[in-house]
C-alpha positions in Angstrom: -33.2 -9.8 11.6 -32.3 -6.1 11.2 -32.2 -4.0 8.1 -28.4 -4.0 8.3 -28.4 -7.8 8.4 -30.6 -7.9 5.3 -28.3 -5.5 3.4 -25.2 -7.4 4.4 -26.8 -10.7 3.2 -27.7 -9.1 -0.1 -24.2 -7.7 -0.5 -22.7 -11.2 0.2 -25.0 -12.8 -2.5 -24.1 -10.0 -4.9 -20.4 -10.4 -4.5 -20.7 -14.2 -4.8 -22.6 -13.7 -8.1 -19.9 -11.3 -9.3 -17.1 -13.7 -8.5 -18.9 -16.5 -10.3 -19.6 -14.4 -13.3 -16.0 -13.0 -13.4 -14.5 -16.5 -13.7 -17.3 -18.6 -15.4 -19.6 -16.3 -17.3 -17.7 -13.4 -18.7 -15.3 -14.2 -21.6 -11.6 -13.5 -21.4 -10.5 -10.4 -23.4 -8.5 -10.8 -26.6 -4.9 -9.6 -26.5 -4.1 -10.8 -23.0 -2.2 -13.8 -21.9 -4.4 -16.7 -20.7 -7.1 -15.5 -18.3 -5.2 -12.4 -17.1 -7.9 -10.0 -18.4 -10.2 -11.2 -15.6 -8.1 -9.3 -13.1 -9.9 -6.1 -14.3 -13.0 -7.2 -12.4 -11.1 -6.9 -9.1 -8.2 -4.5 -9.8 -10.1 -1.6 -11.2 -12.9 -1.7 -8.5 -10.3 -1.8 -5.7 -8.5 1.2 -7.2 -11.9 3.0 -7.6 -12.8 2.3 -3.9 -9.3 3.5 -2.8 -9.8 6.8 -4.6 -13.3 7.2 -3.3 -12.2 6.5 0.2 -9.5 9.2 0.0 -12.1 11.6 -1.3 -14.4 10.9 1.7 -11.4 11.4 4.0 -10.8 14.8 2.3 -14.5 15.9 2.7 -14.6 14.7 6.3 -11.4 16.5 7.1 -12.8 19.8 5.7 -15.9 19.3 7.7 -13.9 18.7 10.9 -12.0 22.0 10.4 -15.3 23.7 9.9 -17.2 22.3 12.8 -14.5 20.7 15.2 -17.0 17.9 15.6 -14.9 14.8 16.5 -17.3 12.6 14.6 -15.9 14.0 11.4 -12.4 13.1 12.5 -13.6 9.5 13.1 -15.0 9.5 9.5 -11.8 10.9 8.1 -9.6 8.4 9.9 -11.9 5.5 8.9 -12.0 6.4 5.3 -8.3 7.0 5.1 -7.8 3.5 6.6 -10.0 2.0 3.9 -8.1 3.9 1.3 -4.8 2.4 2.3 -6.3 -1.1 2.4 -7.8 -0.9 -1.0 -4.7 0.8 -2.5 -2.7 -2.2 -1.3 -5.3 -4.6 -2.8 -5.1 -2.7 -6.1 -1.3 -2.9 -6.0 -1.4 -6.7 -5.3 -3.9 -7.4 -8.0 -1.9 -5.2 -10.4 1.3 -7.0 -9.6 -0.3 -10.4 -10.3 -1.4 -9.1 -13.7 2.2 -7.7 -14.3 3.7 -11.1 -13.5 1.5 -12.9 -16.1 1.8 -10.2 -18.8 5.3 -8.9 -18.4 7.1 -11.6 -16.4 7.7 -9.7 -13.2 5.6 -8.6 -10.3 7.2 -5.2 -10.3 8.5 -3.2 -13.3 8.6 0.4 -12.0 6.0 1.3 -14.5 4.7 4.9 -14.1 1.5 3.5 -12.6 3.4 1.3 -10.2 5.7 4.2 -9.2 2.8 6.6 -8.6 0.9 4.2 -6.5 4.0 3.7 -4.3 4.1 7.5 -3.7 0.4 7.4 -2.9 1.0 4.7 -0.3 3.9 6.6 1.3 1.9 9.9 1.4 -1.0 8.3 3.3 1.3 6.2 5.5 2.6 9.5 6.7 -1.0 10.5 7.6 -1.1 7.6 10.1 2.4 8.3 11.3 1.3 11.9 12.1 -1.7 10.7 14.0 0.4 8.4 16.0 3.0 11.1 16.8 0.6 13.6 18.4 -0.8 12.7 21.8 -3.4 15.5 22.2 -6.7 14.4 20.6 -7.8 17.8 19.4 -4.4 18.8 18.0 -4.0 15.4 16.4 -7.4 15.7 14.7 -6.7 19.2 13.4 -3.2 18.4 12.1 -4.5 15.2 10.5 -7.3 17.0 8.8 -5.0 19.6 7.3 -2.6 16.8 6.1 -5.5 14.8 4.6 -6.7 17.8 2.7 -3.2 18.4 1.3 -2.6 14.7 0.6 -5.8 14.4 -1.5 -4.5 17.2 -3.8 -1.9 14.6 -5.0 -4.5 11.8 -5.6 -5.8 13.0 -9.1 -2.3 13.6 -10.3 -0.9 10.3 -9.1 -3.9 8.2 -10.1 -4.9 9.9 -13.4 -2.3 12.3 -14.6 1.2 11.1 -13.9 0.7 7.6 -15.3 -0.3 9.2 -18.6 2.6 11.7 -18.9 5.1 8.9 -19.7 4.8 5.7 -21.7 3.3 3.0 -19.7 3.0 -0.8 -20.0 -0.4 -0.6 -18.3 -3.4 -1.2 -20.7 -6.0 1.6 -20.9 -9.1 -0.5 -21.2 -11.3 1.7 -19.0 -9.9 5.2 -19.4 -8.2 5.7 -22.7 -7.5 8.2 -25.5 -10.6 6.9 -27.5 -12.8 8.2 -24.7 -14.9 5.0 -24.6 -14.8 1.6 -22.9 -13.7 -1.1 -25.3 -15.2 -4.2 -23.6 -17.3 -7.2 -24.6 -20.9 -6.5 -23.5 -20.8 -9.4 -20.9 -17.5 -8.3 -19.6 -18.8 -4.8 -19.2 -21.9 -5.9 -17.3 -19.8 -8.0 -14.9 -17.4 -5.1 -14.5 -20.1 -2.7 -13.6 -21.6 -5.2 -11.2 -18.2 -5.7 -9.6 -17.8 -1.9 -9.3 -21.2 -1.6 -7.6 -20.4 -4.6 -5.3 -17.0 -3.3 -4.2 -18.6 0.2 -3.5 -21.2 -1.5 -1.3 -18.5 -3.5 0.4 -16.5 -0.3 1.1 -19.6 1.4 2.4 -20.2 -1.5 4.9 -16.6 -1.5 6.0 -16.6 2.3 6.4 -19.7 2.1 8.6 -18.2 -0.7 10.6 -14.9 1.1 11.0 -16.6 4.3 12.1 -18.6 2.5 14.8 -15.5 0.6 16.1 -13.5 3.8 16.2 -16.3 5.6 18.0 -16.5 2.8 20.6 -12.7 2.8 21.1 -12.6 6.6 21.7 -15.6 6.3 24.1 -13.7 3.6 26.0 -10.6 5.7 26.2 -12.6 8.7 27.5 -14.1 6.5 30.3 -10.7 5.2 31.3 -9.4 8.8 31.5 
């Protein structure tokens, strides 16, 4: 058994414990309909991982422009892919919460609108990559675009939703400057945050290795 296998097994057990605690150990928060508050254990971590992935893509893109090392392009592409996946997961979990609390999956709330723009911005990143056949030119243009795209992330994720009145509850980041959570909820929330970060790291490593193998196979064919 390799070190990677041991870490993956530990991650699996950690996430299983988080899921159990999220539904059976942590209490439901007051002020929410039914068990809807439990979505925080999954919605916020997916949003966090999406933002972190876009940050990694930004850093890798800067490094590619500095070094022209194709490995940085692989990392930028892999992390942007994960960012899109986790942004979609954050959108889906948020929509489930919206259906329970507000009676509709989509309400064009400022947060819902801003995440739509974020998805469109990064969808264009992949459209750009697919439109340029030359590998080096593709990597350079994608790196520039990823850097410019990330400039919008802090505004769309943290600023824009707070400019206008929003239905979205501010349990994590709020005007009080503190997290207002039951202690057991907070422990499960932090464990979930750590687990999803570990899951993202594993998926990032896996995606990088798959992408590197794919490019190597393409080079051998050519």
